[in-house]
N, C-alpha and C positions, 0 to 999 in steps of 0.2 A: 504494500500500500504506500503510494508516494506521500511525502510530507504535505500537509495542507498549506496552500499558499494564501497569502493575504492580498486581496485586491478589492477595489471598490465594486459595489453592486453595479451590474450592467457591463462590467469589464471582464467577467469570468470567461475563460475559454471552454467551449463545450464541444463534445463530439457530435451533438445533434445539430448538424448544419443544414442549411436549406438544400444544398446539393444532395445530402443523404436523404432528406425527407422526400424530395420529388423523384429521385432515382429509385428509391427503395419502397415507395408507397403506392398503393392503389386504393380505389374505393370499392367496397363490396356491397351488393344490394340484393334485390328481390330474388327469393329462393322459389324453386318449383321442383316437384317430385314427379317422376314418370317411371312407374314400376320400381326397380331397384336403383335407378339412376337419380342423381341429384344435380340440379342446374342452379346457377346463380349468375348475377350480373357483376362484371368488373368494369370500373371506370379507370382508365389508364392515362395518367398525365403524360407519360413518356411517349404515348401514341397520339398526342394532340387532344387528349380527353376523350378518346374513343370508348364507347360502351360495347363490351364484348360478352356474349353469352358463353358460359363455360359449363362443361359437363364432367361429372365425376362418376365413375363406374364402380361396381362392387369390388373389382380387382385392384382398386386403388389408383387407377389411371385418371389423370385430369387433363382435359384437352379443350382447346377453343372450338366453339361451334361456328360462330360467325366469322368468316374470313375477311381480311382487309379487301377493300376499304369500307366494308359495311359497318355501320354504327347503330347499334340497337337502342335507339332512343327516340321517344315520341315528344312532340311539342304540344299535345293537348293540355290545356290550362297553362301552357308555357313551362310548367315545372315537370310535367311528364310523369314517369312511373308507369307500372303495368305495361312494360314495353313488349312483353312476349308471353306466350304460353306454349306448352309442349304436351303432346298426346301420342302415345304409341310410337315414339321415336321421330315424330314429325314436329318441327318447330315453326311457329308463326310469330313474326316480329315486325315492329315498325322500324324503318330505316330513317335516320335523321336527315340526310341530305335531301331526299325527295318526299319524305313522310308517307311513303307507300307501305302497304302491308306486303310482306314477303313470306313465302313458304319454302321450307328447307328440310329435306330428308337428311339423315345422318350420312356423312361422307359424300354429299352432293352439294353443288353450289345453290345459293338461294335464287328463287325466281319470283318475280312480282305477281301479286294477286290483284291489286287494285290499280286503276288507271292513273295517269299523270294529271291530276287535278288538285286544286287547293283544298284538300281534305286531309284530316289527321285522324289517327286511330289509337285507342288505348284500351287496356283492361280486357283483352280478348279471352274467351273461353271457347272450347270446341263442343259443338252439338253433333255428336257422332250419328245419332239417329236420323238426322236430316242432312248430313254431309255439309255442315256449314260452321262458320265462326260467328259468335255473337260478341259484339264489342261496343264501346263508346265511339261515336264518330263526331268530329268537330268540323263543320262545313264552313270554309272561308270563301266560297265562290260567289256569295251574294254582294260583296262589297261593303256591307255594313257590319253589324255585330255578328260574330260567328254563331252558327246554329248547332246546338248539341242534341244528339238523338242516340237511341240504342238501335243498332242495325244488325242484320244478318248478312253474311257474305259467303257465297258458295266456295268451298275449299278447293274445287278443281280448277275453276277459271276466274272466280271473283267477279263475274260480270252481272250477276243478278242481285246486287245489293238491295236489300229491302228494309225500310224503316219499320221497326217493331213498336217503338215507343217514342212519342214526341210531345211537345207542348210545354215541357219544363225548361228552365234555363240551363240546368245541369243534371248530369247522370253519372253514376259510377256503380261499380260492384255488381254487374250482372252475374247471377249464380244459378246454375241449372240443377233442378232436383235429380236425385239418383235415377228415377224412372224416366226422366226426360220429359215429363208432362207439364212441369211448372217452371217458371222463371221468377226469381226474386231480384230486386234491384233497389238502388237508392236514387232519390231525386230531390232537388231543392231549387229555390228560385231567388233571384235578386230581391232584397239586398243581403240575404243570408249568405254566410259562409258555411261550409259543412259542419263546423263545430258549433255553430249557432243553432241551426235547426234543419233537419233533413226528414224525409219521409221514406219509410220502408214499404215497398209495394210487392205484390205477388200477382202473377197472371197465369192463366192456363192456356196451353197451346191448342189451337184449332187444327183440323185435319190439314189445312193448307200451310201450316207453320206460322200463321199469324197469332197474335196474342188476343185472347178473349177473357171475359170475366176477371178483369183486373180489379184489385182491391188493395186499399191502404191498410197495412197491418199495424204499424206503429209510427211514432215520430210526429213532427209538426214544427211550427214556427219557433218553439222554445224547447225542443227536445232533439238532441243530436243522436243519430243512429250511425253506427260504425260496423263494418264488416259482417254482412249476413253470410251464413254458411249453412248448408244442409248436412244432416247426418245420414249415414247409410240407410237408416230406417225411415227417412223422409221427414224428419223433424227439422224445422227452421230455427236456427239460433242466430243471435245478433247481440250487439252491445248497444246499450242505451244509457244516457245520463239523466233519465227522468228522476232519479233519486238525488241528483246533485253530484253523482260520481258515475263515470262510465263503468257500468257493471254488466254482467252477462244475463241475457234473457232468452226465452224460447216462446215460440207460438204454440199454444195449447190446442188440443183436439177440437175444442169448442170455438177455436179461432180467437180466444183471448190471449193475453201474454202473461208470463210470470217470471219473476227473477229466479236465478239459479243459486246465487251466493252473494248476498249483499255485504259489501265492504266499503269502508272509506278509503278506497284505492281505485286506481284507474286501470281498466282492462282495455282501454282504447286510446287513440292518439288523434291529434288534428290531421285531417285528411288533406295534407298539402300535395301529396302525390298519389297516384293510383297504385294498386297492388300491395297495400300495407296489410299486415297480418299480425295480430297480437294473440291469437289463439287458433287452435286447429282441432277438428273433430277426429280423434284417433280411432274411435269405434262408436257404435251406438251407445255404449255404456260409459265412454270416457272422453273428456275434453282435456287437452293440454293447453295451458294458458300462461301468459305473462301478465303480471300486474305491477303497477308503479306505486310506491309509497314514498313520499317526500323526495321525489326525484330519482329514486333508484328502483330497478326492476328485480323481480324474482319470478321463478317458474313454479307452477303448481299443477296438480292433477285434480280434476273435478269429476266425481262419479255422477253421471246424469240420472241414475236411478235412485241412489240413496242421498245424494247431496254432499257426500263426504269430500272434504277439501284438504289436500295435503300439499305442503310445500316440497318442492324438489330441490335438493341442495346442489348447487353448481357454483363455480367461482365467478359467475357473470352477474353484473349489476345493471346491464343495459341490454335488453333482449327485444329484437324486432324480427320481422319477416319469418314468423314461425310457421312451419308446415309439418304435417305428421302423416305417417302411414303406420301400419300395424307394428306396435312395439318400438317405434323409433320416432324421434323428432329431429328436425334440422332447423337451424335458425342463425341469424346474425347476432353474435354475442360479443360483449366487450366489458371491461372492468378497469379500475384505476391502474392495474398492472398488466392488462391485456388489451392490445389494439383490437379494433373491430375485426371479427373473424367469422367464417362460416363454420358452424359447429354441428357435429352429429352427436346425438344423445341416444344411447341404448336405454329404453325405458324399463327394460327388465333388470339390467345390472346397475344402471345409474352411471355408467362409464361414458365420458365424453371424449370425442376425437375431433381435433381441429383439421378441417379439410382445406382451408385456405385462410391465411392471415393477411390483413391489409398491408402489413409489412413484415418481412422476414429478418429485419435488422437485429443483430445481436448487440444490444446496448446494456452496459452494466446498470442495474437498477439504482446504483448509487447516484446516478444523474437524474433520477425521476422524482418529481414532486407528486405526492399522493393527494387526491382530492379530499378536502375536509368540508363536510356539509355544515353550513352556518345559517342561522336564522337571526335576523337583526331587526331592530326597531325602525319603523319608517313613519310616514305621515298618518294622521287620523287614528293614532293609537294602535296601528296594525303592525304586523311583522312581515318581512319578505325573506326570500330564500336565495342562496347562492352556494357555489362550490369555490373554496379558497385553496389556491396552490401557492404555498410559500416558496421563496427561492431555495433551490437545493442543487448542489454540485459537490460530489465527494472530494474534489480536489481543491475547493476554494472556501474561504470564509471572508467576511467583510471586516474592515477595520473596526475596532471597538467603538461603539457609540453611533455608528452609521445605521440609518434606517433605509430599507430598500425602497426603490420606486415601485409603484403599483400600476398595473395595466388592468383596467376594468373592461370586461367584455360584455357587450350587449348583443344577445342573440337576435337572429332575424325572425321574421314572421309578421308581426310580433307574437302571434299565437304559435309558439313553438316552445322549446325548452332546451336548456343546457343539460348534457348528460355526463356521466362519470367515466366513460370509456377513455382509455389512454389515448391521448391526442398529441402527437409529436409537435403539432403546431403550437400547443401550449407549453410543452416541455422545452421547446426552442427558447422561450422567454425565461422560464424559471431556472433553467440550467445556466443561464447567463447572469443570474442574480436579480431578476425582475419578478416580483410577485404578480400573480394573476387572480382576479376575482371574476368568476363566470356567473353572472347574475341571472336568476330566474325571477325577474320582476313580476309584479302583479300583472296578470294577463297571460302569463305562461301556463302551459298545461302540465299535468302531473300532480296537481294539488287540489283537484276538484273544480266543479263548474263555477262556484262562487269566486274562487281565486282568479280563474280565467276571466270572469265577467268584471273584475275590477277595472279593466281597461276600457269598458264600454263608455264611450263619449269622452274618454280622458287620455287618449294616446298623445304622447308628447308632454304629459304631466306625471301620471303615476309611474310610468317606466323610468322617466328621468329622475324623479324623486328617489326611487328605489336604488338606482345605480349610484346616485349621489350619496344616499344614506349608507349604502354598503361600503363605499370608500371611507366615509366618515367613521363608521364602526371600526374598521381596521386601523385607522389612524389613532383613534382613541384607545384601542387595545395595544398600541405600540408596535403594530405589525407593518406599518407603512409610513413613508415620508410624505407628510401632507403637502410639501412643496414640489413633489414629483409624482403627481397623480395624472394618469393618462387614461383616456377612454377610447375604445375602438369598437366597430361593429360593421356588419354588412347588411345591405338592403334596409329593412325596417330597423335593424340594429344601427345602421349608419344614420338613419333619421334620429334615433334616440341619442346617438353620439353628438350630432350637430345641434340638437336641442339642448343637451347638457352643456355644451360649450358656449351656446348663445344665451340661454336663459338662466343659467346658474353660474356660480363662480368657483365651484369645487375643483375643477380640473384645469391643468396647466397646459395641456396639449392633447391632440386627438387625431384619429385616423378614420376617415369615412370610406368604406369599400362599397361602391355602387349604392350609396345612400340617398335618401329622399331629402331634398331641401325645400321644395315647393309643393305643399299638399294639394294646392289647386291644380297645378300642372299634372300631378299624379292622377287626380280624379278625372281629368280631361283626356289624358293620353295613354293610360295603362291598358292592359289587355282585359278581355272579358271577365275572366275568373275573379279578378280583384277590382273590377271597375266600380263596384258598389261597396267594397270592403270598408271604405272610410265612412260610410253612413253610420256604421255601428261604432267606429273608433273615434270619430270626431262629431259627425252630424250629417243630416241630409244635404246633398249639394245639388243645386246652387242655393237652396233656401238659407243655409248657414255659411255662406261664403265668408262671412266675417270671422268665423271660427277658423276656417282654413287659413285665412291670412294671419290671424293671431298666432297660429301654431307653426308657421313656416319660417325657419331660420333665415331664408333668403331676404325676408323683409326687415330683418332686425340685425343686420350685420354690424350696425353701430354699437350693439351690445357685446359683440364678440371681440375678445381682447387677448386671444392666445393663438398659437400656431396650429395649423391643420394641414394634413396631407390627404390627398384624394386619389383613389384607385378606381378606374372605371373601364368596363368593357364597352367597346364602341358599337357592338351589335346587340346591346341589351334592349329588349322589348318590354321589360317590366318597369325598370327605372331608366328612362332615356338619358343619354349622356349629357344633355343640356342641364340636367339637375345638378351635376357636379360642376359643369363649366360655368354656370351662373355664379355659384359660390366662389369659385377660383377667381373669376373676374372681380367680384366684389371685394374679396380679401386682398387681391393684388392692388386694387385702387386705394384701399385703406392703408396699405403699407405694412400689413401683418405678414410674418413669415408664412409662406404657403408653397406647397408642391403639388403637382398634378402628374399622375402616371396613367396615361390611357393605354389600353390594350386592343390592338387590331384583332378581329376574329373571335373575341370573347363575348359571351352573352351574360346572363345574370348569374354571376359566380364564375370563378376562374378554374379552368380544367386543364390548361396546358402547363406542362412542367416548367417551362421557362418563365411563365407569368406568375405561377405560384411562388417560385423562387424570388422573382423580382419584388413581389408584394411583401414577402416576409423580410427580406434583407432591406428593402427600401424603407419599411416602417421603422425598423430598429435604427437604421442609419439616421433617419429624420429625428428620432428622439435623442440619439447620442449628440447630435449637433445642437438641439434645443437645450438639453440639460447639461451638456459639457462633459460627458463621460466617454472614455476611450474604448472603442470596441477591440476585442481580442483578435478578431479576424478582419482581413481586408474584404470589404463588400463594395459592390458597384455603387458609386455615389448617386444620389438623387438631386437634381438641380432644385435648390430652394431659393425662391425669390424673397426679397426684402429681409434677408437674414443679416 
């Protein structure tokens, strides 16, 4: 063990470099099972952010299914998800470049199913009985707002696309009953988002394959339904938050609904993307489920006959994309000491096997900071939640009496949540001597509907107060230097960042990654899925245009008195580049230190290795210049104006 070196916080040398992160890391996502084979999605920064369907066979072989240049990614709702399905060795997927559906047999190249028109597809399932796919279609051919429907598409030639369900603004989760006679799905309408209120519907198929006798089973304007699934014996299960928590329910024989196991825990998540799964029906008698308590996940087994509920011990505290077949479960799991991984669980023995890790890097755990759940006081006598990562590097200590800088992270959404999975993007900071506070501000999910609803009409206020009060809490505990507080966030988190820097005086610098600066512009210009989102976060537009202006940092740059760096994808259709550019121009004119790093070819979020690296290194370089600490490594400088 080398002797501990003394160096200022922020100047520690770390093996967790940006090169290591982007070269050794991938994203792992949606899981699917087909007989004994396991499939999942990999997002590869080293391949320009390409999404690849991967297959793992019982003999331990792992191979790519989608060949280059195919990119299995859909743009429905812009955020995508539900990119593919697989049945009997045949894969159906959306291709990013042309948004067409493709069909691919194993060991054969993909072939297009749908024509070259402005339509997008997501959440496909296979209807074997009728030789077709059923999926969500988003039609952009009309020139106005996109039209969303549920459609069927012939699996042989794709030419007889038929609309099965229409009339609602949004659809998701088409699920076919085991006998093929019924279809369940979710629907919702503006201005609701799926976590505000959705409807669960069931329809029976007529002889010609159309849907008849459709009926709403559950849900409504103030009840969010998540993930309908059928059991092998034809029982319909789903997750509802009618109790104030996303809990498991089923449809009864008399067509009423009943809860299966009531808990103050979340068995669902905000449906930002398609294909999400928090539980799976392993058999007619057993459900395997993940549930979230205070931001951390656990696995459990639920007997559908007796109601017996048993926790399944695993090392994972963040579980998503859960799928099951007889006596086994496969999911994406992570923990404070494990990166996101595709995990196989033998339900008979309890033994887990890692099929794929999001990184295979061998890093000494002495460089890792472990997430600490904290609950701190905030406005109106309430408390908020966060995960705190103190600086940690086995080789370094700070000079006596020095307090560390603190980087406060504001997650996106804003209806989302920070998780505990080992993230090298956080360890990058902590191993250099900078603390990180990952805040689950009011409005985050994982703490019940009431906590999520705190952000109703108060976006730009509650989230900002919670981030500010989280930083204050750590300063008062002696865990952070109050003169070196930074805040960072992407998308909605970028908005919270800009609001905190503009309307509060807690932070001394910040970074906005594709963040919102003008709420009015966002309401006018963003895509369909989020075009009415702000109705619930701020107020109806244009009726309350005054509130949109009051909450927009762009109109109050005179109050902003600290340096900011901006990172922006130039092909972003969610938050357009002009949101960042207007702020940069205003700060430039005011004479404040400002930097702008635009990325050609990037959309909402950065997927290319070189841009992920540039954003990480550029942000720490910016803070090092602002706060005057020396970096241990040479990084590419970012031009900073007015410094």
